[in-house]
PDB file with one MODEL, atoms N, CA, C and O in Angstrom:
MODEL        1
ATOM      1  N   MET A   1      -3.987  18.845  -9.870  1.00  0.00           N
ATOM      2  CA  MET A   1      -4.118  18.641  -8.595  1.00  0.00           C
ATOM      3  C   MET A   1      -2.549  18.806  -7.819  1.00  0.00           C
ATOM      4  O   MET A   1      -2.354  19.548  -6.857  1.00  0.00           O
ATOM      5  N   PHE A   2      -1.616  18.035  -8.400  1.00  0.00           N
ATOM      6  CA  PHE A   2      -0.260  18.182  -7.883  1.00  0.00           C
ATOM      7  C   PHE A   2       0.694  18.402  -9.036  1.00  0.00           C
ATOM      8  O   PHE A   2       0.520  17.936 -10.162  1.00  0.00           O
ATOM      9  N   ASN A   3       1.736  19.166  -8.655  1.00  0.00           N
ATOM     10  CA  ASN A   3       2.654  19.354  -9.786  1.00  0.00           C
ATOM     11  C   ASN A   3       3.685  18.163  -9.653  1.00  0.00           C
ATOM     12  O   ASN A   3       3.619  17.343  -8.736  1.00  0.00           O
ATOM     13  N   LYS A   4       4.599  18.140 -10.602  1.00  0.00           N
ATOM     14  CA  LYS A   4       5.631  16.893 -10.644  1.00  0.00           C
ATOM     15  C   LYS A   4       6.380  16.893  -9.407  1.00  0.00           C
ATOM     16  O   LYS A   4       6.537  15.802  -8.859  1.00  0.00           O
ATOM     17  N   GLU A   5       6.863  17.914  -8.881  1.00  0.00           N
ATOM     18  CA  GLU A   5       7.716  17.956  -7.728  1.00  0.00           C
ATOM     19  C   GLU A   5       6.946  17.310  -6.558  1.00  0.00           C
ATOM     20  O   GLU A   5       7.626  16.676  -5.751  1.00  0.00           O
ATOM     21  N   GLU A   6       5.662  17.386  -6.370  1.00  0.00           N
ATOM     22  CA  GLU A   6       4.900  16.864  -5.363  1.00  0.00           C
ATOM     23  C   GLU A   6       4.589  15.506  -5.472  1.00  0.00           C
ATOM     24  O   GLU A   6       4.074  14.916  -4.523  1.00  0.00           O
ATOM     25  N   GLU A   7       4.869  14.898  -6.621  1.00  0.00           N
ATOM     26  CA  GLU A   7       4.678  13.375  -6.965  1.00  0.00           C
ATOM     27  C   GLU A   7       5.673  12.544  -6.198  1.00  0.00           C
ATOM     28  O   GLU A   7       6.848  12.443  -6.551  1.00  0.00           O
ATOM     29  N   SER A   8       5.143  11.927  -5.089  1.00  0.00           N
ATOM     30  CA  SER A   8       6.092  11.061  -4.461  1.00  0.00           C
ATOM     31  C   SER A   8       5.162   9.777  -3.928  1.00  0.00           C
ATOM     32  O   SER A   8       3.937   9.708  -4.026  1.00  0.00           O
ATOM     33  N   SER A   9       5.963   8.879  -3.399  1.00  0.00           N
ATOM     34  CA  SER A   9       5.348   7.666  -2.880  1.00  0.00           C
ATOM     35  C   SER A   9       4.380   8.153  -1.798  1.00  0.00           C
ATOM     36  O   SER A   9       3.218   7.747  -1.818  1.00  0.00           O
ATOM     37  N   SER A  10       4.799   8.999  -0.859  1.00  0.00           N
ATOM     38  CA  SER A  10       4.061   9.445   0.195  1.00  0.00           C
ATOM     39  C   SER A  10       2.954  10.150  -0.151  1.00  0.00           C
ATOM     40  O   SER A  10       1.931   9.866   0.472  1.00  0.00           O
ATOM     41  N   VAL A  11       2.882  11.108  -1.093  1.00  0.00           N
ATOM     42  CA  VAL A  11       1.731  11.734  -1.525  1.00  0.00           C
ATOM     43  C   VAL A  11       0.758  10.886  -2.096  1.00  0.00           C
ATOM     44  O   VAL A  11      -0.418  10.950  -1.738  1.00  0.00           O
ATOM     45  N   PHE A  12       1.216   9.977  -3.085  1.00  0.00           N
ATOM     46  CA  PHE A  12       0.234   9.074  -3.577  1.00  0.00           C
ATOM     47  C   PHE A  12      -0.332   8.176  -2.475  1.00  0.00           C
ATOM     48  O   PHE A  12      -1.527   7.891  -2.549  1.00  0.00           O
ATOM     49  N   GLY A  13       0.344   7.736  -1.535  1.00  0.00           N
ATOM     50  CA  GLY A  13      -0.091   6.921  -0.454  1.00  0.00           C
ATOM     51  C   GLY A  13      -1.157   7.620   0.385  1.00  0.00           C
ATOM     52  O   GLY A  13      -2.201   7.055   0.710  1.00  0.00           O
ATOM     53  N   ASN A  14      -0.862   8.818   0.705  1.00  0.00           N
ATOM     54  CA  ASN A  14      -1.832   9.567   1.431  1.00  0.00           C
ATOM     55  C   ASN A  14      -3.144   9.840   0.712  1.00  0.00           C
ATOM     56  O   ASN A  14      -4.226   9.714   1.286  1.00  0.00           O
ATOM     57  N   ILE A  15      -3.027  10.217  -0.561  1.00  0.00           N
ATOM     58  CA  ILE A  15      -4.239  10.383  -1.317  1.00  0.00           C
ATOM     59  C   ILE A  15      -4.909   8.875  -1.450  1.00  0.00           C
ATOM     60  O   ILE A  15      -6.138   8.816  -1.442  1.00  0.00           O
ATOM     61  N   ALA A  16      -4.342   7.973  -1.541  1.00  0.00           N
ATOM     62  CA  ALA A  16      -4.930   6.539  -1.493  1.00  0.00           C
ATOM     63  C   ALA A  16      -5.837   6.366  -0.258  1.00  0.00           C
ATOM     64  O   ALA A  16      -6.995   5.950  -0.242  1.00  0.00           O
ATOM     65  N   ARG A  17      -5.079   6.769   0.765  1.00  0.00           N
ATOM     66  CA  ARG A  17      -5.742   6.354   2.116  1.00  0.00           C
ATOM     67  C   ARG A  17      -7.056   7.324   2.234  1.00  0.00           C
ATOM     68  O   ARG A  17      -8.044   6.844   2.789  1.00  0.00           O
ATOM     69  N   CYS A  18      -7.112   8.589   1.766  1.00  0.00           N
ATOM     70  CA  CYS A  18      -8.218   9.380   1.664  1.00  0.00           C
ATOM     71  C   CYS A  18      -9.320   8.671   0.852  1.00  0.00           C
ATOM     72  O   CYS A  18     -10.444   8.445   1.300  1.00  0.00           O
ATOM     73  N   TYR A  19      -8.874   8.324  -0.448  1.00  0.00           N
ATOM     74  CA  TYR A  19      -9.938   7.723  -1.191  1.00  0.00           C
ATOM     75  C   TYR A  19     -10.429   6.432  -0.413  1.00  0.00           C
ATOM     76  O   TYR A  19     -11.636   6.221  -0.292  1.00  0.00           O
ATOM     77  N   GLN A  20      -9.615   5.697   0.037  1.00  0.00           N
ATOM     78  CA  GLN A  20     -10.064   4.483   0.902  1.00  0.00           C
ATOM     79  C   GLN A  20     -11.098   4.741   2.031  1.00  0.00           C
ATOM     80  O   GLN A  20     -12.065   4.010   2.246  1.00  0.00           O
ATOM     81  N   LYS A  21     -10.820   5.737   2.648  1.00  0.00           N
ATOM     82  CA  LYS A  21     -11.664   6.111   3.781  1.00  0.00           C
ATOM     83  C   LYS A  21     -12.990   6.714   3.293  1.00  0.00           C
ATOM     84  O   LYS A  21     -13.947   6.788   4.063  1.00  0.00           O
ATOM     85  N   LYS A  22     -13.058   7.145   2.030  1.00  0.00           N
ATOM     86  CA  LYS A  22     -14.263   7.648   1.411  1.00  0.00           C
ATOM     87  C   LYS A  22     -15.051   6.554   0.764  1.00  0.00           C
ATOM     88  O   LYS A  22     -16.216   6.748   0.417  1.00  0.00           O
ATOM     89  N   GLY A  23     -14.401   5.330   0.581  1.00  0.00           N
ATOM     90  CA  GLY A  23     -15.119   4.242  -0.014  1.00  0.00           C
ATOM     91  C   GLY A  23     -14.878   4.162  -1.491  1.00  0.00           C
ATOM     92  O   GLY A  23     -15.506   3.405  -2.231  1.00  0.00           O
ATOM     93  N   MET A  24     -13.812   5.093  -1.932  1.00  0.00           N
ATOM     94  CA  MET A  24     -13.573   5.224  -3.368  1.00  0.00           C
ATOM     95  C   MET A  24     -12.401   4.225  -3.714  1.00  0.00           C
ATOM     96  O   MET A  24     -11.265   4.641  -3.943  1.00  0.00           O
ATOM     97  N   TYR A  25     -12.702   3.002  -3.740  1.00  0.00           N
ATOM     98  CA  TYR A  25     -11.816   1.856  -3.896  1.00  0.00           C
ATOM     99  C   TYR A  25     -10.914   1.861  -4.954  1.00  0.00           C
ATOM    100  O   TYR A  25      -9.705   1.701  -4.790  1.00  0.00           O
ATOM    101  N   ASN A  26     -11.499   2.056  -6.138  1.00  0.00           N
ATOM    102  CA  ASN A  26     -10.792   1.988  -7.348  1.00  0.00           C
ATOM    103  C   ASN A  26      -9.779   3.058  -7.548  1.00  0.00           C
ATOM    104  O   ASN A  26      -8.693   2.829  -8.080  1.00  0.00           O
ATOM    105  N   GLU A  27     -10.163   4.292  -7.096  1.00  0.00           N
ATOM    106  CA  GLU A  27      -9.221   5.389  -6.994  1.00  0.00           C
ATOM    107  C   GLU A  27      -8.086   5.156  -6.058  1.00  0.00           C
ATOM    108  O   GLU A  27      -6.941   5.529  -6.318  1.00  0.00           O
ATOM    109  N   ALA A  28      -8.405   4.564  -5.019  1.00  0.00           N
ATOM    110  CA  ALA A  28      -7.314   4.211  -3.959  1.00  0.00           C
ATOM    111  C   ALA A  28      -6.400   3.219  -4.471  1.00  0.00           C
ATOM    112  O   ALA A  28      -5.199   3.313  -4.218  1.00  0.00           O
ATOM    113  N   ILE A  29      -6.880   2.245  -5.192  1.00  0.00           N
ATOM    114  CA  ILE A  29      -6.022   1.093  -5.812  1.00  0.00           C
ATOM    115  C   ILE A  29      -4.992   1.871  -6.775  1.00  0.00           C
ATOM    116  O   ILE A  29      -3.769   1.738  -6.716  1.00  0.00           O
ATOM    117  N   GLN A  30      -5.625   2.631  -7.592  1.00  0.00           N
ATOM    118  CA  GLN A  30      -4.749   3.352  -8.573  1.00  0.00           C
ATOM    119  C   GLN A  30      -3.614   4.176  -7.944  1.00  0.00           C
ATOM    120  O   GLN A  30      -2.484   4.179  -8.432  1.00  0.00           O
ATOM    121  N   LYS A  31      -3.913   4.803  -6.960  1.00  0.00           N
ATOM    122  CA  LYS A  31      -2.898   5.618  -6.306  1.00  0.00           C
ATOM    123  C   LYS A  31      -1.920   4.898  -5.562  1.00  0.00           C
ATOM    124  O   LYS A  31      -0.754   5.295  -5.546  1.00  0.00           O
ATOM    125  N   LEU A  32      -2.336   3.715  -4.844  1.00  0.00           N
ATOM    126  CA  LEU A  32      -1.555   2.838  -4.266  1.00  0.00           C
ATOM    127  C   LEU A  32      -0.444   2.114  -5.251  1.00  0.00           C
ATOM    128  O   LEU A  32       0.714   1.850  -4.929  1.00  0.00           O
ATOM    129  N   GLU A  33      -1.008   1.879  -6.406  1.00  0.00           N
ATOM    130  CA  GLU A  33      -0.222   1.252  -7.510  1.00  0.00           C
ATOM    131  C   GLU A  33       0.862   2.345  -7.952  1.00  0.00           C
ATOM    132  O   GLU A  33       2.018   2.019  -8.219  1.00  0.00           O
ATOM    133  N   GLU A  34       0.437   3.568  -8.005  1.00  0.00           N
ATOM    134  CA  GLU A  34       1.472   4.508  -8.385  1.00  0.00           C
ATOM    135  C   GLU A  34       2.508   4.704  -7.256  1.00  0.00           C
ATOM    136  O   GLU A  34       3.673   4.948  -7.568  1.00  0.00           O
ATOM    137  N   SER A  35       2.138   4.609  -5.952  1.00  0.00           N
ATOM    138  CA  SER A  35       3.091   4.736  -4.974  1.00  0.00           C
ATOM    139  C   SER A  35       3.963   3.650  -4.897  1.00  0.00           C
ATOM    140  O   SER A  35       5.137   3.880  -4.608  1.00  0.00           O
ATOM    141  N   LEU A  36       3.520   2.284  -5.144  1.00  0.00           N
ATOM    142  CA  LEU A  36       4.245   1.219  -5.149  1.00  0.00           C
ATOM    143  C   LEU A  36       5.384   1.098  -6.356  1.00  0.00           C
ATOM    144  O   LEU A  36       6.437   0.469  -6.251  1.00  0.00           O
ATOM    145  N   ASN A  37       4.942   1.839  -7.526  1.00  0.00           N
ATOM    146  CA  ASN A  37       5.986   1.961  -8.500  1.00  0.00           C
ATOM    147  C   ASN A  37       7.007   2.821  -8.145  1.00  0.00           C
ATOM    148  O   ASN A  37       8.126   2.513  -8.553  1.00  0.00           O
ATOM    149  N   ILE A  38       6.893   3.832  -7.480  1.00  0.00           N
ATOM    150  CA  ILE A  38       7.926   4.698  -6.936  1.00  0.00           C
ATOM    151  C   ILE A  38       8.803   3.968  -5.858  1.00  0.00           C
ATOM    152  O   ILE A  38      10.030   3.880  -5.880  1.00  0.00           O
ATOM    153  N   LEU A  39       7.908   3.437  -4.863  1.00  0.00           N
ATOM    154  CA  LEU A  39       8.690   2.765  -3.718  1.00  0.00           C
ATOM    155  C   LEU A  39       9.566   1.633  -4.199  1.00  0.00           C
ATOM    156  O   LEU A  39      10.676   1.483  -3.688  1.00  0.00           O
ATOM    157  N   LYS A  40       9.151   0.855  -5.118  1.00  0.00           N
ATOM    158  CA  LYS A  40       9.878  -0.241  -5.623  1.00  0.00           C
ATOM    159  C   LYS A  40      11.301   0.073  -6.358  1.00  0.00           C
ATOM    160  O   LYS A  40      12.159  -0.796  -6.513  1.00  0.00           O
ATOM    161  N   GLN A  41      11.449   1.456  -6.801  1.00  0.00           N
ATOM    162  CA  GLN A  41      12.585   1.953  -7.349  1.00  0.00           C
ATOM    163  C   GLN A  41      13.590   2.593  -6.324  1.00  0.00           C
ATOM    164  O   GLN A  41      14.758   2.879  -6.589  1.00  0.00           O
ATOM    165  N   GLU A  42      12.977   2.770  -5.138  1.00  0.00           N
ATOM    166  CA  GLU A  42      13.822   3.340  -3.893  1.00  0.00           C
ATOM    167  C   GLU A  42      14.616   2.142  -3.273  1.00  0.00           C
ATOM    168  O   GLU A  42      14.175   1.006  -3.450  1.00  0.00           O
ATOM    169  N   LYS A  43      15.643   2.315  -2.630  1.00  0.00           N
ATOM    170  CA  LYS A  43      16.392   1.526  -2.021  1.00  0.00           C
ATOM    171  C   LYS A  43      16.610   1.611  -0.524  1.00  0.00           C
ATOM    172  O   LYS A  43      17.454   0.932   0.061  1.00  0.00           O
ATOM    173  N   SER A  44      15.836   2.443   0.040  1.00  0.00           N
ATOM    174  CA  SER A  44      15.891   2.677   1.496  1.00  0.00           C
ATOM    175  C   SER A  44      15.033   1.659   2.343  1.00  0.00           C
ATOM    176  O   SER A  44      14.052   1.083   1.873  1.00  0.00           O
ATOM    177  N   LEU A  45      15.443   1.506   3.509  1.00  0.00           N
ATOM    178  CA  LEU A  45      14.758   0.705   4.421  1.00  0.00           C
ATOM    179  C   LEU A  45      13.213   1.239   4.690  1.00  0.00           C
ATOM    180  O   LEU A  45      12.254   0.478   4.823  1.00  0.00           O
ATOM    181  N   ASN A  46      13.158   2.359   4.733  1.00  0.00           N
ATOM    182  CA  ASN A  46      11.816   3.052   4.979  1.00  0.00           C
ATOM    183  C   ASN A  46      10.983   2.712   3.700  1.00  0.00           C
ATOM    184  O   ASN A  46       9.800   2.417   3.867  1.00  0.00           O
ATOM    185  N   SER A  47      11.529   2.730   2.380  1.00  0.00           N
ATOM    186  CA  SER A  47      10.735   2.483   1.286  1.00  0.00           C
ATOM    187  C   SER A  47      10.260   0.983   1.378  1.00  0.00           C
ATOM    188  O   SER A  47       9.102   0.709   1.061  1.00  0.00           O
ATOM    189  N   ARG A  48      11.119   0.026   1.799  1.00  0.00           N
ATOM    190  CA  ARG A  48      10.828  -1.393   1.942  1.00  0.00           C
ATOM    191  C   ARG A  48       9.705  -1.553   2.917  1.00  0.00           C
ATOM    192  O   ARG A  48       8.835  -2.391   2.684  1.00  0.00           O
ATOM    193  N   ILE A  49       9.656  -0.764   4.061  1.00  0.00           N
ATOM    194  CA  ILE A  49       8.689  -0.926   4.985  1.00  0.00           C
ATOM    195  C   ILE A  49       7.418  -0.348   4.438  1.00  0.00           C
ATOM    196  O   ILE A  49       6.363  -0.943   4.659  1.00  0.00           O
ATOM    197  N   ASN A  50       7.430   0.690   3.788  1.00  0.00           N
ATOM    198  CA  ASN A  50       6.109   1.288   3.179  1.00  0.00           C
ATOM    199  C   ASN A  50       5.611   0.408   1.977  1.00  0.00           C
ATOM    200  O   ASN A  50       4.445   0.503   1.594  1.00  0.00           O
ATOM    201  N   ILE A  51       6.419  -0.366   1.442  1.00  0.00           N
ATOM    202  CA  ILE A  51       5.857  -1.249   0.447  1.00  0.00           C
ATOM    203  C   ILE A  51       4.848  -2.151   1.162  1.00  0.00           C
ATOM    204  O   ILE A  51       3.710  -2.375   0.747  1.00  0.00           O
ATOM    205  N   GLY A  52       5.410  -2.666   2.328  1.00  0.00           N
ATOM    206  CA  GLY A  52       4.443  -3.456   3.224  1.00  0.00           C
ATOM    207  C   GLY A  52       3.145  -2.800   3.478  1.00  0.00           C
ATOM    208  O   GLY A  52       2.080  -3.411   3.389  1.00  0.00           O
ATOM    209  N   TYR A  53       3.242  -1.512   3.807  1.00  0.00           N
ATOM    210  CA  TYR A  53       1.973  -0.641   4.126  1.00  0.00           C
ATOM    211  C   TYR A  53       1.068  -0.754   2.928  1.00  0.00           C
ATOM    212  O   TYR A  53      -0.107  -1.085   3.088  1.00  0.00           O
ATOM    213  N   ALA A  54       1.570  -0.489   1.710  1.00  0.00           N
ATOM    214  CA  ALA A  54       0.777  -0.395   0.489  1.00  0.00           C
ATOM    215  C   ALA A  54       0.082  -1.730   0.350  1.00  0.00           C
ATOM    216  O   ALA A  54      -1.131  -1.826   0.165  1.00  0.00           O
ATOM    217  N   TYR A  55       0.913  -2.759   0.450  1.00  0.00           N
ATOM    218  CA  TYR A  55       0.338  -4.151   0.209  1.00  0.00           C
ATOM    219  C   TYR A  55      -0.916  -4.394   1.207  1.00  0.00           C
ATOM    220  O   TYR A  55      -1.965  -4.941   0.868  1.00  0.00           O
ATOM    221  N   GLN A  56      -0.613  -3.876   2.533  1.00  0.00           N
ATOM    222  CA  GLN A  56      -1.693  -4.168   3.555  1.00  0.00           C
ATOM    223  C   GLN A  56      -2.939  -3.433   3.210  1.00  0.00           C
ATOM    224  O   GLN A  56      -4.043  -3.975   3.264  1.00  0.00           O
ATOM    225  N   TRP A  57      -2.743  -2.098   2.827  1.00  0.00           N
ATOM    226  CA  TRP A  57      -4.013  -1.355   2.527  1.00  0.00           C
ATOM    227  C   TRP A  57      -4.565  -1.944   1.180  1.00  0.00           C
ATOM    228  O   TRP A  57      -5.789  -1.925   1.052  1.00  0.00           O
ATOM    229  N   LEU A  58      -3.892  -2.406   0.274  1.00  0.00           N
ATOM    230  CA  LEU A  58      -4.480  -2.991  -0.996  1.00  0.00           C
ATOM    231  C   LEU A  58      -5.295  -4.245  -0.478  1.00  0.00           C
ATOM    232  O   LEU A  58      -6.419  -4.464  -0.930  1.00  0.00           O
ATOM    233  N   ALA A  59      -4.732  -5.045   0.452  1.00  0.00           N
ATOM    234  CA  ALA A  59      -5.460  -6.128   0.979  1.00  0.00           C
ATOM    235  C   ALA A  59      -6.830  -5.751   1.608  1.00  0.00           C
ATOM    236  O   ALA A  59      -7.865  -6.352   1.319  1.00  0.00           O
ATOM    237  N   GLU A  60      -6.771  -4.744   2.464  1.00  0.00           N
ATOM    238  CA  GLU A  60      -7.932  -4.129   3.087  1.00  0.00           C
ATOM    239  C   GLU A  60      -8.787  -3.669   2.020  1.00  0.00           C
ATOM    240  O   GLU A  60      -9.975  -3.932   2.207  1.00  0.00           O
ATOM    241  N   ILE A  61      -8.529  -3.084   1.005  1.00  0.00           N
ATOM    242  CA  ILE A  61      -9.429  -2.522  -0.101  1.00  0.00           C
ATOM    243  C   ILE A  61     -10.224  -3.836  -0.666  1.00  0.00           C
ATOM    244  O   ILE A  61     -11.441  -4.020  -0.657  1.00  0.00           O
ATOM    245  N   TYR A  62      -9.256  -4.648  -1.131  1.00  0.00           N
ATOM    246  CA  TYR A  62      -9.890  -5.850  -1.903  1.00  0.00           C
ATOM    247  C   TYR A  62     -10.759  -6.672  -0.971  1.00  0.00           C
ATOM    248  O   TYR A  62     -11.705  -7.263  -1.490  1.00  0.00           O
ATOM    249  N   LEU A  63     -10.572  -6.788   0.305  1.00  0.00           N
ATOM    250  CA  LEU A  63     -11.440  -7.424   1.350  1.00  0.00           C
ATOM    251  C   LEU A  63     -12.803  -6.566   1.273  1.00  0.00           C
ATOM    252  O   LEU A  63     -13.894  -7.131   1.189  1.00  0.00           O
ATOM    253  N   LYS A  64     -12.682  -5.317   1.302  1.00  0.00           N
ATOM    254  CA  LYS A  64     -13.870  -4.611   1.333  1.00  0.00           C
ATOM    255  C   LYS A  64     -14.729  -4.726   0.096  1.00  0.00           C
ATOM    256  O   LYS A  64     -15.960  -4.736   0.086  1.00  0.00           O
ATOM    257  N   LYS A  65     -13.888  -4.815  -0.987  1.00  0.00           N
ATOM    258  CA  LYS A  65     -14.665  -5.160  -2.357  1.00  0.00           C
ATOM    259  C   LYS A  65     -15.183  -6.375  -2.477  1.00  0.00           C
ATOM    260  O   LYS A  65     -15.961  -6.583  -3.409  1.00  0.00           O
ATOM    261  N   GLY A  66     -14.885  -7.327  -1.639  1.00  0.00           N
ATOM    262  CA  GLY A  66     -15.404  -8.720  -1.678  1.00  0.00           C
ATOM    263  C   GLY A  66     -14.467  -9.676  -2.450  1.00  0.00           C
ATOM    264  O   GLY A  66     -14.749 -10.854  -2.671  1.00  0.00           O
ATOM    265  N   GLU A  67     -13.299  -9.050  -2.851  1.00  0.00           N
ATOM    266  CA  GLU A  67     -12.338  -9.909  -3.690  1.00  0.00           C
ATOM    267  C   GLU A  67     -11.197 -10.488  -2.639  1.00  0.00           C
ATOM    268  O   GLU A  67     -10.093  -9.983  -2.435  1.00  0.00           O
ATOM    269  N   THR A  68     -11.714 -11.608  -2.062  1.00  0.00           N
ATOM    270  CA  THR A  68     -10.923 -12.203  -0.964  1.00  0.00           C
ATOM    271  C   THR A  68      -9.687 -12.833  -1.591  1.00  0.00           C
ATOM    272  O   THR A  68      -8.662 -12.831  -0.909  1.00  0.00           O
ATOM    273  N   LYS A  69      -9.656 -13.394  -2.857  1.00  0.00           N
ATOM    274  CA  LYS A  69      -8.534 -13.976  -3.324  1.00  0.00           C
ATOM    275  C   LYS A  69      -7.284 -13.002  -3.448  1.00  0.00           C
ATOM    276  O   LYS A  69      -6.137 -13.279  -3.097  1.00  0.00           O
ATOM    277  N   LYS A  70      -7.735 -11.766  -4.031  1.00  0.00           N
ATOM    278  CA  LYS A  70      -6.691 -10.711  -4.241  1.00  0.00           C
ATOM    279  C   LYS A  70      -6.395 -10.170  -2.866  1.00  0.00           C
ATOM    280  O   LYS A  70      -5.226  -9.828  -2.684  1.00  0.00           O
ATOM    281  N   SER A  71      -7.224 -10.032  -1.886  1.00  0.00           N
ATOM    282  CA  SER A  71      -6.871  -9.643  -0.555  1.00  0.00           C
ATOM    283  C   SER A  71      -5.960 -10.460   0.118  1.00  0.00           C
ATOM    284  O   SER A  71      -5.076  -9.946   0.804  1.00  0.00           O
ATOM    285  N   LYS A  72      -6.081 -11.814  -0.009  1.00  0.00           N
ATOM    286  CA  LYS A  72      -5.179 -12.805   0.402  1.00  0.00           C
ATOM    287  C   LYS A  72      -3.699 -12.544  -0.135  1.00  0.00           C
ATOM    288  O   LYS A  72      -2.681 -12.449   0.551  1.00  0.00           O
ATOM    289  N   GLU A  73      -3.812 -12.452  -1.473  1.00  0.00           N
ATOM    290  CA  GLU A  73      -2.508 -12.271  -2.133  1.00  0.00           C
ATOM    291  C   GLU A  73      -1.631 -11.088  -1.575  1.00  0.00           C
ATOM    292  O   GLU A  73      -0.427 -11.134  -1.323  1.00  0.00           O
ATOM    293  N   TYR A  74      -2.454 -10.057  -1.440  1.00  0.00           N
ATOM    294  CA  TYR A  74      -1.653  -8.859  -0.958  1.00  0.00           C
ATOM    295  C   TYR A  74      -1.301  -8.986   0.461  1.00  0.00           C
ATOM    296  O   TYR A  74      -0.234  -8.537   0.879  1.00  0.00           O
ATOM    297  N   SER A  75      -2.105  -9.546   1.181  1.00  0.00           N
ATOM    298  CA  SER A  75      -1.802  -9.962   2.715  1.00  0.00           C
ATOM    299  C   SER A  75      -0.529 -10.669   2.764  1.00  0.00           C
ATOM    300  O   SER A  75       0.343 -10.276   3.539  1.00  0.00           O
ATOM    301  N   GLU A  76      -0.327 -11.762   1.942  1.00  0.00           N
ATOM    302  CA  GLU A  76       0.804 -12.599   1.991  1.00  0.00           C
ATOM    303  C   GLU A  76       2.016 -11.714   1.460  1.00  0.00           C
ATOM    304  O   GLU A  76       3.105 -11.781   2.032  1.00  0.00           O
ATOM    305  N   LEU A  77       1.825 -10.913   0.402  1.00  0.00           N
ATOM    306  CA  LEU A  77       2.823 -10.032   0.090  1.00  0.00           C
ATOM    307  C   LEU A  77       3.413  -9.085   1.268  1.00  0.00           C
ATOM    308  O   LEU A  77       4.628  -8.935   1.402  1.00  0.00           O
ATOM    309  N   CYS A  78       2.554  -8.521   2.027  1.00  0.00           N
ATOM    310  CA  CYS A  78       2.752  -7.668   3.190  1.00  0.00           C
ATOM    311  C   CYS A  78       3.531  -8.515   4.154  1.00  0.00           C
ATOM    312  O   CYS A  78       4.648  -8.157   4.528  1.00  0.00           O
ATOM    313  N   ILE A  79       2.952  -9.664   4.580  1.00  0.00           N
ATOM    314  CA  ILE A  79       3.797 -10.513   5.515  1.00  0.00           C
ATOM    315  C   ILE A  79       5.132 -10.862   5.184  1.00  0.00           C
ATOM    316  O   ILE A  79       5.999 -10.839   6.058  1.00  0.00           O
ATOM    317  N   SER A  80       5.424 -11.227   3.861  1.00  0.00           N
ATOM    318  CA  SER A  80       6.626 -11.359   3.395  1.00  0.00           C
ATOM    319  C   SER A  80       7.583 -10.227   3.422  1.00  0.00           C
ATOM    320  O   SER A  80       8.767 -10.320   3.745  1.00  0.00           O
ATOM    321  N   GLN A  81       6.910  -9.052   3.019  1.00  0.00           N
ATOM    322  CA  GLN A  81       7.817  -7.848   3.102  1.00  0.00           C
ATOM    323  C   GLN A  81       8.235  -7.355   4.384  1.00  0.00           C
ATOM    324  O   GLN A  81       9.338  -6.835   4.554  1.00  0.00           O
ATOM    325  N   TRP A  82       7.312  -7.517   5.363  1.00  0.00           N
ATOM    326  CA  TRP A  82       7.492  -7.025   6.639  1.00  0.00           C
ATOM    327  C   TRP A  82       8.409  -8.167   7.448  1.00  0.00           C
ATOM    328  O   TRP A  82       9.288  -7.829   8.241  1.00  0.00           O
ATOM    329  N   ASN A  83       8.134  -9.375   7.187  1.00  0.00           N
ATOM    330  CA  ASN A  83       8.918 -10.488   7.623  1.00  0.00           C
ATOM    331  C   ASN A  83      10.453 -10.117   7.509  1.00  0.00           C
ATOM    332  O   ASN A  83      11.236 -10.198   8.456  1.00  0.00           O
ATOM    333  N   LYS A  84      10.759  -9.737   6.339  1.00  0.00           N
ATOM    334  CA  LYS A  84      12.077  -9.438   5.947  1.00  0.00           C
ATOM    335  C   LYS A  84      12.683  -8.125   6.352  1.00  0.00           C
ATOM    336  O   LYS A  84      13.895  -8.037   6.551  1.00  0.00           O
ATOM    337  N   TYR A  85      11.803  -7.019   6.488  1.00  0.00           N
ATOM    338  CA  TYR A  85      12.315  -5.620   6.722  1.00  0.00           C
ATOM    339  C   TYR A  85      11.721  -5.060   8.044  1.00  0.00           C
ATOM    340  O   TYR A  85      12.283  -4.109   8.587  1.00  0.00           O
ATOM    341  N   ALA A  86      10.740  -5.549   8.516  1.00  0.00           N
ATOM    342  CA  ALA A  86      10.238  -4.933   9.819  1.00  0.00           C
ATOM    343  C   ALA A  86       9.244  -5.959  10.510  1.00  0.00           C
ATOM    344  O   ALA A  86       8.029  -5.776  10.595  1.00  0.00           O
ATOM    345  N   PRO A  87       9.865  -6.960  10.945  1.00  0.00           N
ATOM    346  CA  PRO A  87       9.030  -7.993  11.763  1.00  0.00           C
ATOM    347  C   PRO A  87       8.137  -7.535  12.923  1.00  0.00           C
ATOM    348  O   PRO A  87       7.174  -8.173  13.349  1.00  0.00           O
ATOM    349  N   GLY A  88       8.561  -6.381  13.372  1.00  0.00           N
ATOM    350  CA  GLY A  88       7.656  -5.907  14.531  1.00  0.00           C
ATOM    351  C   GLY A  88       6.420  -5.365  14.102  1.00  0.00           C
ATOM    352  O   GLY A  88       5.500  -5.228  14.908  1.00  0.00           O
ATOM    353  N   LEU A  89       6.295  -5.006  12.774  1.00  0.00           N
ATOM    354  CA  LEU A  89       4.950  -4.539  12.252  1.00  0.00           C
ATOM    355  C   LEU A  89       3.970  -5.706  12.074  1.00  0.00           C
ATOM    356  O   LEU A  89       2.775  -5.431  11.966  1.00  0.00           O
ATOM    357  N   LEU A  90       4.396  -7.065  12.033  1.00  0.00           N
ATOM    358  CA  LEU A  90       3.486  -8.054  11.679  1.00  0.00           C
ATOM    359  C   LEU A  90       2.329  -8.175  12.694  1.00  0.00           C
ATOM    360  O   LEU A  90       1.343  -8.877  12.468  1.00  0.00           O
ATOM    361  N   ARG A  91       2.481  -7.516  13.728  1.00  0.00           N
ATOM    362  CA  ARG A  91       1.240  -7.596  14.732  1.00  0.00           C
ATOM    363  C   ARG A  91       0.070  -6.771  14.202  1.00  0.00           C
ATOM    364  O   ARG A  91      -1.071  -6.959  14.624  1.00  0.00           O
ATOM    365  N   LEU A  92       0.376  -5.811  13.228  1.00  0.00           N
ATOM    366  CA  LEU A  92      -0.689  -5.011  12.717  1.00  0.00           C
ATOM    367  C   LEU A  92      -1.548  -5.750  11.635  1.00  0.00           C
ATOM    368  O   LEU A  92      -2.579  -5.222  11.218  1.00  0.00           O
ATOM    369  N   ILE A  93      -1.198  -6.766  11.257  1.00  0.00           N
ATOM    370  CA  ILE A  93      -1.946  -7.668  10.277  1.00  0.00           C
ATOM    371  C   ILE A  93      -2.962  -8.432  10.970  1.00  0.00           C
ATOM    372  O   ILE A  93      -2.658  -9.169  11.909  1.00  0.00           O
ATOM    373  N   SER A  94      -4.206  -8.291  10.540  1.00  0.00           N
ATOM    374  CA  SER A  94      -5.316  -9.183  11.142  1.00  0.00           C
ATOM    375  C   SER A  94      -6.012  -9.899  10.043  1.00  0.00           C
ATOM    376  O   SER A  94      -6.938 -10.669  10.296  1.00  0.00           O
TER     377      SER A  94
ENDMDL
END
């Protein structure tokens, strides 16, 4: 599907969102985990903000799957991440 040069946190995140919107939650989780693995190695502010987005999306997915404990854990990770790196985004969490 993608060659190595195209494997980036953004590519994996975008694929995950597509899977999420199609209700393919396990596939979305896998791609978000791949995206997070890359993001956590990067040191830019943008990467730190995007880690929060990945956590938020994982929280949404787990909530849809009925796994509220995991959803809450990822929501808390998102809040912590954005509180530190992008407090203006905290309004996006519901």
